[in-house]
Each structure stands twice: as C-alpha cells, then as structure tokens.
C-alpha positions in Angstrom: 0.0 0.0 0.0 1.3 3.4 -0.9 2.0 6.0 1.8 -0.8 8.3 0.5 -3.3 5.5 0.5 -2.2 4.5 4.0 -2.7 8.0 5.3 -6.1 8.2 3.7 -7.1 4.9 5.2 -5.9 5.8 8.6 -7.7 9.1 8.4 -10.9 7.4 7.5 -10.5 5.0 10.4 -10.3 7.8 12.9 -13.5 8.8 14.8 -15.1 11.9 13.3 -14.2 14.1 16.2 -10.5 13.2 15.7 -10.4 13.2 11.9 -8.9 16.4 10.4 -10.7 15.7 7.1 -14.1 15.6 8.9 -13.3 18.9 10.6 -12.2 20.5 7.3 -15.5 19.5 5.6 -17.3 20.9 8.6 -15.4 24.2 8.2 -16.5 24.3 4.5 -20.1 23.8 5.5 -19.9 26.5 8.2 -18.4 28.9 5.6 -21.3 28.1 3.3 -23.7 28.8 6.2 -22.1 32.2 6.7 -22.6 33.0 3.1 -26.2 31.9 3.1 -27.1 33.8 6.3 -25.2 37.0 5.5 -28.0 38.7 3.4 -30.5 37.8 6.1 -29.2 37.9 9.6 -26.4 39.5 11.7 -26.9 37.1 14.6 -26.5 34.0 12.5 -23.4 35.4 10.8 -21.8 36.1 14.3 -22.7 32.6 15.5 -21.4 30.9 12.3 -18.3 33.1 12.3 -17.4 32.0 15.8 -18.3 28.4 14.9 -15.9 28.5 11.9 -13.0 29.5 14.2 -13.8 26.5 16.4 -14.2 23.9 13.7 -11.2 25.0 11.7 -8.9 25.0 14.7 -8.4 21.1 14.8 -7.3 21.2 11.1 -4.5 23.6 11.7 -0.9 22.6 11.3 0.6 25.0 13.8 3.9 25.4 12.0 2.5 26.1 8.5 -0.3 28.3 10.0 2.2 30.5 11.7 4.2 30.7 8.5 1.0 31.8 6.6 0.6 34.6 9.1 3.9 36.1 8.0 2.4 37.0 4.6 1.2 40.6 4.4 -2.3 39.5 3.2 -2.8 37.8 6.6 -0.5 39.9 8.9 -1.9 43.3 8.0 -5.5 42.6 9.1 -4.2 41.3 12.4 -2.0 44.4 12.7 -5.1 46.6 12.4 -6.8 44.7 15.2 -3.7 44.9 17.4 -3.5 48.7 16.8 -7.1 49.1 17.9 -6.4 47.2 21.1 -3.2 49.1 21.8 -4.9 52.4 20.8 -7.1 52.1 23.9 -4.0 53.1 26.0 -3.9 56.7 24.8 -7.7 57.3 24.4 -9.6 59.7 26.6 -12.9 57.9 26.0 -14.6 55.8 28.6 -13.4 52.2 28.7 -16.8 51.0 27.5 -16.4 53.2 24.4 -12.9 51.9 23.9 -13.8 48.2 24.0 -16.8 48.8 21.8 -14.6 50.5 19.2 -12.3 47.5 19.1 -15.1 45.1 18.3 -15.5 46.1 14.6 -11.9 45.1 13.9 -12.3 41.6 15.5 -13.8 40.1 12.4 -10.5 40.7 10.6 -9.0 37.9 12.7 -11.1 35.4 10.8 -9.6 36.5 7.5 -6.2 34.7 8.0 -8.1 31.5 9.0 -10.2 31.7 5.9 -7.1 32.2 3.7 -5.4 29.2 5.4 -8.4 26.9 5.2 -9.4 27.6 1.6 -5.8 27.3 0.5 -6.3 23.6 1.3 -10.0 23.1 0.6 -11.6 22.3 -2.8 -15.0 23.6 -1.9 -14.5 27.4 -2.0 -16.8 27.9 -4.9 -19.6 26.4 -2.7 -19.4 29.6 -0.7 -19.8 32.0 -3.6 -22.7 29.9 -5.1 -24.4 29.9 -1.7 -24.1 33.7 -1.5 -25.5 34.2 -5.0 -28.4 31.9 -4.3 -29.1 33.7 -1.0 -29.0 37.1 -2.6 -31.2 36.0 -5.4 -33.8 34.7 -2.9 -33.6 38.1 -1.1 -34.1 39.9 -4.4 -37.3 37.9 -5.0 -38.4 38.6 -1.4 -37.7 42.3 -2.0 -40.1 42.3 -5.0 -42.8 40.5 -2.9 -42.4 43.0 -0.1 -42.6 45.9 -2.6 -45.9 44.5 -3.8 -47.1 43.5 -0.4 -45.4 45.5 2.4 -47.1 43.6 5.1 -44.6 40.7 4.5 -41.6 42.8 5.7 -40.0 42.4 9.1 -39.1 46.1 8.9 -41.1 49.3 9.7 -43.6 50.5 7.1 -41.3 53.1 5.6 -38.7 50.4 4.8 -41.3 47.8 3.8 -42.7 50.2 1.1 -39.2 50.4 -0.4 -38.9 46.6 -0.7 -36.8 46.0 2.4 -37.5 42.6 4.0 -34.6 42.6 6.5 -31.6 44.9 7.3 -31.5 48.1 5.2 -31.3 49.4 1.7 -27.6 50.1 1.9 -26.7 46.5 2.8 -29.1 45.2 0.2 -27.7 47.4 -2.5 -24.2 46.3 -1.7 -25.2 42.6 -2.1 -27.1 43.1 -5.3 -24.4 45.2 -6.9 -21.6 42.7 -6.0 -23.6 39.7 -7.4 -24.7 41.5 -10.6 -21.3 42.8 -11.5 -19.5 39.6 -10.5 -21.8 37.7 -13.0 -20.3 39.7 -15.8 -17.2 37.4 -16.0 -19.0 34.0 -16.2 -21.5 35.5 -18.7 -18.7 36.7 -21.1 -16.9 33.4 -20.7 -20.1 31.4 -21.5 -20.9 33.5 -24.5 -17.4 33.0 -25.9 -17.9 29.3 -25.4 -21.3 29.5 -27.2 -23.1 28.2 -24.1 -26.0 30.6 -24.7 -28.6 29.0 -22.5 -26.6 29.1 -19.3 -25.3 32.5 -20.2 -28.9 33.7 -20.7 -29.9 32.4 -17.2 -27.0 34.4 -15.6 -27.9 37.5 -17.7 -31.5 37.2 -16.4 -30.3 37.0 -12.8 -27.9 39.9 -13.2 -30.6 42.1 -14.9 -33.1 41.2 -12.1 -30.7 42.7 -9.5 -30.3 45.9 -11.6 -34.0 46.2 -12.3 -34.7 45.8 -8.5 -32.3 48.5 -7.7 -33.7 50.8 -10.5 -37.4 50.4 -9.6 -37.5 49.4 -5.9 -34.6 50.9 -3.9 -30.9 51.6 -4.4 -28.3 53.4 -2.3 -26.5 56.4 -3.6 -23.2 54.6 -2.8 -24.2 51.9 -5.3 -25.1 54.4 -8.0 -21.5 55.8 -7.7 -19.7 52.5 -7.5 -21.4 50.4 -10.1 -19.8 52.3 -13.0 -16.4 52.0 -11.4 -16.8 48.3 -11.0 -17.9 47.8 -14.6 -15.1 49.9 -15.8 -12.6 47.7 -14.0 -14.1 44.6 -15.6 -14.1 46.2 -19.1 -10.5 47.3 -18.9 -9.3 43.9 -17.6 -11.4 41.5 -19.7 -12.9 43.1 -22.8 -11.6 44.4 -26.1 -12.1 48.1 -27.0 -14.8 47.3 -29.6 -16.7 45.3 -27.0 -16.3 48.1 -24.5 -17.7 50.7 -26.8 -20.7 48.4 -27.7 -21.4 47.8 -24.0 -21.1 51.5 -23.1 -23.6 52.3 -25.8 -26.0 49.7 -24.7 -25.6 50.7 -21.0 -26.3 54.3 -21.9 -29.5 53.3 -23.7 -30.6 51.1 -20.8 -29.7 53.8 -18.3 -31.8 56.3 -20.3 -34.7 53.9 -20.3 -34.4 53.3 -16.6 -34.2 57.0 -15.9 -37.3 57.8 -17.9 -39.4 54.9 -16.5 -38.2 54.8 -12.8 -39.3 57.6 -10.5 -37.4 55.9 -7.7 -34.1 56.2 -9.6 -34.7 59.8 -10.4 -35.5 60.7 -6.9 -32.4 59.0 -5.6 -30.1 60.8 -8.0 -31.8 64.2 -7.5 -31.2 64.0 -3.8 -27.5 64.7 -4.4 -27.9 68.3 -5.4 -30.9 68.9 -3.2 -29.2 67.6 0.0 -26.0 69.7 -0.8 -28.0 72.9 -1.3 -30.0 72.5 1.9 -26.8 71.9 3.8 -24.9 74.9 2.5 -27.8 77.3 2.5 -29.8 76.3 5.6 -27.4 74.1 7.7 -30.0 71.3 7.4 -28.8 67.8 8.5 -29.3 66.1 5.1 -27.5 62.9 4.2 -24.8 64.5 2.0 -24.6 67.6 4.3 -23.9 65.5 7.3 -21.2 63.5 5.6 -19.5 66.7 4.5 -19.7 68.1 8.0 -18.3 64.8 9.5 -15.4 64.9 7.0 -14.6 68.5 7.7 -14.5 68.1 11.4 -12.6 64.7 11.2 -9.9 66.4 9.1 -9.5 68.9 12.0 -9.3 66.1 14.5 -6.7 64.3 12.4 -4.6 67.4 12.1 -4.5 67.8 15.9 -3.0 64.3 16.4 -1.6 63.2 13.0 0.8 60.4 14.0 -1.1 58.0 16.3 -4.5 59.8 16.5 -6.7 60.3 19.6 -7.0 56.7 20.5 -9.6 53.9 20.2 -13.2 55.0 20.7 -12.3 58.7 20.8 -14.4 59.9 17.8 -17.8 60.5 19.5 -16.2 62.5 22.3 -14.4 64.7 19.8 -17.6 65.4 18.0 -19.3 66.3 21.2 -16.7 68.9 22.0 -17.2 70.8 18.7 -20.9 70.4 18.3 -22.9 73.6 18.1 -26.0 74.1 20.4 -28.6 74.7 17.7 -30.9 71.7 17.5 -31.5 69.7 14.4 -28.7 71.2 12.4 -25.8 69.6 10.5 -23.2 71.3 12.8 -24.9 70.0 16.0 -24.9 66.4 15.0 -22.7 64.0 17.1 -21.5 60.7 15.8 -18.9 58.0 16.5 -18.4 57.2 12.8 -17.4 59.9 10.2 -18.8 57.7 7.3 -15.4 57.4 5.7 -13.1 54.5 6.4 -9.9 56.5 6.0 -11.1 59.3 8.3 -12.5 56.8 10.8 -9.1 55.3 11.2 -7.1 58.5 10.9 -9.0 60.2 13.8 -8.4 57.2 16.1 -4.9 56.0 15.1 -3.4 58.6 12.8 -1.0 58.0 10.0 0.0 54.7 11.4 -3.6 53.3 11.1 -4.1 54.8 7.6 -0.9 53.2 6.4 -2.0 49.8 7.6 -5.5 50.2 6.0 -4.0 51.2 2.7 -1.4 48.4 2.9 -4.3 45.9 3.5 -6.1 47.1 0.3 -2.9 47.2 -1.7 -1.8 43.6 -0.8 -5.3 42.2 -1.3 -5.5 43.9 -4.7 -2.2 42.4 -5.7 -3.4 39.0 -4.6 -6.0 39.0 -7.3 -3.9 40.0 -10.3 -4.5 36.7 -12.2 -7.1 35.6 -14.7 -10.1 33.6 -13.9 -13.4 33.8 -12.1 -12.0 33.5 -8.6 -9.5 36.3 -9.2 -12.3 38.4 -10.6 -14.5 37.8 -7.5 -11.7 38.7 -5.1 -10.7 41.8 -7.0 -14.3 42.9 -7.2 -14.8 42.5 -3.4 -11.7 44.7 -2.7 -12.5 47.3 -5.4 -16.1 47.6 -4.1 -14.9 48.0 -0.5 -12.3 50.7 -1.4 -14.8 52.8 -3.3 -17.8 52.4 -1.0 -15.4 53.2 1.9 -15.2 56.7 0.6 -18.8 57.2 1.9 -18.9 54.7 4.7 -16.7 52.8 7.1 -17.3 49.5 5.3 -14.5 47.4 6.8 -15.8 48.3 10.2 -19.5 48.0 9.4 -20.8 44.6 10.3 -22.4 43.5 7.0 -20.0 45.0 4.5 -17.1 44.1 6.7 -18.1 40.4 6.7 -18.6 40.6 2.9 -15.0 41.7 2.7 -13.6 39.1 5.1 -15.5 36.3 3.6 -14.9 37.3 0.0 -11.2 38.0 0.3 -10.6 35.1 2.6 -12.3 32.4 0.4 -11.2 33.8 -2.9 -7.7 34.5 -1.6 -7.3 31.0 -0.3 -8.5 29.6 -3.6 -6.0 31.7 -5.6 -3.2 30.7 -3.3 -4.2 27.0 -3.7 -4.2 27.4 -7.5 -0.8 28.9 -7.5 0.6 26.2 -5.2 -1.0 23.4 -7.3 0.4 25.0 -10.5 3.9 25.2 -9.0 3.7 21.6 -7.9 2.5 20.4 -11.3 5.5 22.0 -13.2 8.1 19.4 -14.0 11.5 20.0 -12.5 14.1 21.4 -14.9 16.2 18.6 -16.3 19.8 18.6 -15.2 22.2 19.2 -18.0 24.7 16.5 -18.6 
C-alpha cells in the first residue's frame, strides 16, 4: 500500500471528532452557512463566524499556519486589530467606548483563518454559489415586499421600499456585487457559445439591476457600479466590445431614468441635499457627511501620528458640536462615514498606512485571470470605493462581505498557484 493510501485509510478509520478531514469538511459547511445567512441575519453570521473558528482549529498545522501569518495579506488585518487594542491606551474615551470601538476590527481575525483553510479546501466555490443563491432569494423577497409591504419584518417606511430585512444600503451592496460579479462568467459562457446558461445568468444579473432601479438603491451603489464595470471592461474586454457595451448601457440607463421615478428621486437628492446643507445648515445625508469629514480632518490634524486613540471619535464630535438643535453642525456621531477618516481620527497616519497596505496587498493577490480572481478583485474594489462614503470594513455587514470574499477567494487563488507550481516538471539537469 502506498503512503498516501495508507494515510487516507488511517484518516478514514479515525473517529469523526479526531479526523482532520471531517473537521475540514465541517469548516467548509460553516463557511457556506455564513454566506447563506449574510444577506438575512447579523446574529447568524456572528454565530457561524465563531463556529468557523472553532471547527477550523483542529485542522491547523501550527507550523504552517504560523508561516502563513507572516504573509502581508494575513499579517496586516491582524496588525489593524492589534493597533485598535493598543490604541485604547492613549484614548480619553470611557473604557466601554474603547472596547466597543475594538469590536468592529475583531472580524479581521477570521480572514487569516479563511485564507489558510481555503488554500487547502476544494470547496471554495460552494461559498460563492451559496451567497449568489441567497441574494437571489432576497431579491425575490424584495419584490414581494414591494408589492405586499405587510410581508416585511421592517417598519412600514422600509417595507414600502422593498426591504425585508436589514436596510437598503446592505441590500444594494449585495445586489451590486452579485450583478457585476456575474459579468465574468456571462462573457466566458458567451465566448464558449453556451447561450442557455449565459442567458440564465444574464436574467439573474438584470433582475438585480431592475430591482435597484425600480424598488430601492443606495447612492453609494449608484456611484460605485460604473467604477466596478469599468474595472471589468479594462481587464477582460476588447475596445470594440467596451464601446458596444457602453452604448448599450447608456441606452438602458436612459430607459431606466425615464421609467423609474425611484431612480430619479435617488439621483436628484445629491444636489438637493447639498443645497439644503450649504444654505440652511440642514442635516441632510450629504450635508452630514461633508460636516463629518470637515471636522474629522481637523481632529486628524490635531493628532496626525497616532491619532486620539480607540473610541475617541464620539467625544471629539461632542466637543465641537454647536448648540442649535436639528442642524448639521450640531450632530454628534462616532463614525465619520469614511473609512480613512474613521481610522485617521483614532490611530493617525499609522492606522491609515495599515489600512492602505491591506487594500494594496489584497489587490495584488488577485492579479491573475479567472473567475475567482475576478470575484476577489471585485470585493476589494467595491470595498475601497464604498469606503469613501462609509466605514465598510468596520460596518458589520460590509465588513463580513470583505472578510468572507477576500478570505475564500484569496485561499483559492493561493491554492491554484501552489498546485500550479507543484505540477510544473523539474528542470532537467544538463549532462
């Protein structure tokens, strides 16, 4: 009997609770459950995230795992968490506020485990298929709620906008990611002349866009969708195809604009909100963001190197808030709605350098060709651009989308590179 066969037989003979293969399969299943629950529930994601850590632990080879943590793609997320913990030491905030501010970074500790596990697993695509299926079901539910608001679990104002659970920002993030991610397999299938399957994926992608056009869409999604499609076009299409798609997109956008009052209202709020903020100091969505950013830049300038410490943001806003009620300048918040400024206020240049290094190394991880590289790249690109208007690494839902997407896709890319290197024949020795 060969050594490999012997190891396999021995592994199969072990009880399930001692068999690393059984634990690895359980970890795959739990990752799928995270993907399935992410569009629907925060509680389940938290439970399954903790469970993933528990079930993947018995599969770890300590030496190789510690070596994997030396790679920047794994070490940098840990470094940001450590900085948040250490940053509590120079913060003036109450200890409750400090520990609460650390918690959004804790999910980053799962990312190295996902990278390690899916570098060895063959079931990574299960996770992405599960997420697509779950988002598709949510999209169907969104239409049902739009037609029958009483089905929603949310207040009437959200129910009327087709929100079944969570909020329209999270829903738009999911639908945008799925719709744009499908562009790669659609083009691949069309080139292979597999028109039926390509047509099914086109129908699903268009369903996401139609829902966002006629039911509800976030302004962040309106801004980032063109960027995401531009990245895809530049990487995967010829110029002739790009021009044809741009022309078709302009026609479809024009039709959507003319036929969707919801889309026009969403776009028109940009100029209206800015005008009300500048002229009347009204706390509009855009006005508040501009006010948060202006004040946050001042906080950063006062402590540029290591910031004001973990959890300090709300206290700083309280100090500079004006006394007029219901105005943009009187609003107090613990999140400036910009990932860079959120980190800069608390941990200064050091924190911003780590954040940008995370994005850089994760972008470089997905430089290859193929569907998995495209998914991983898209997750990072979406997070970077939506983080201009939100703190999407720290936000629960979008943060988990990033951790799960980069962790699973990154592990699969590393596995493909490792398998490819192992498959290359050794160079023959010259006589």
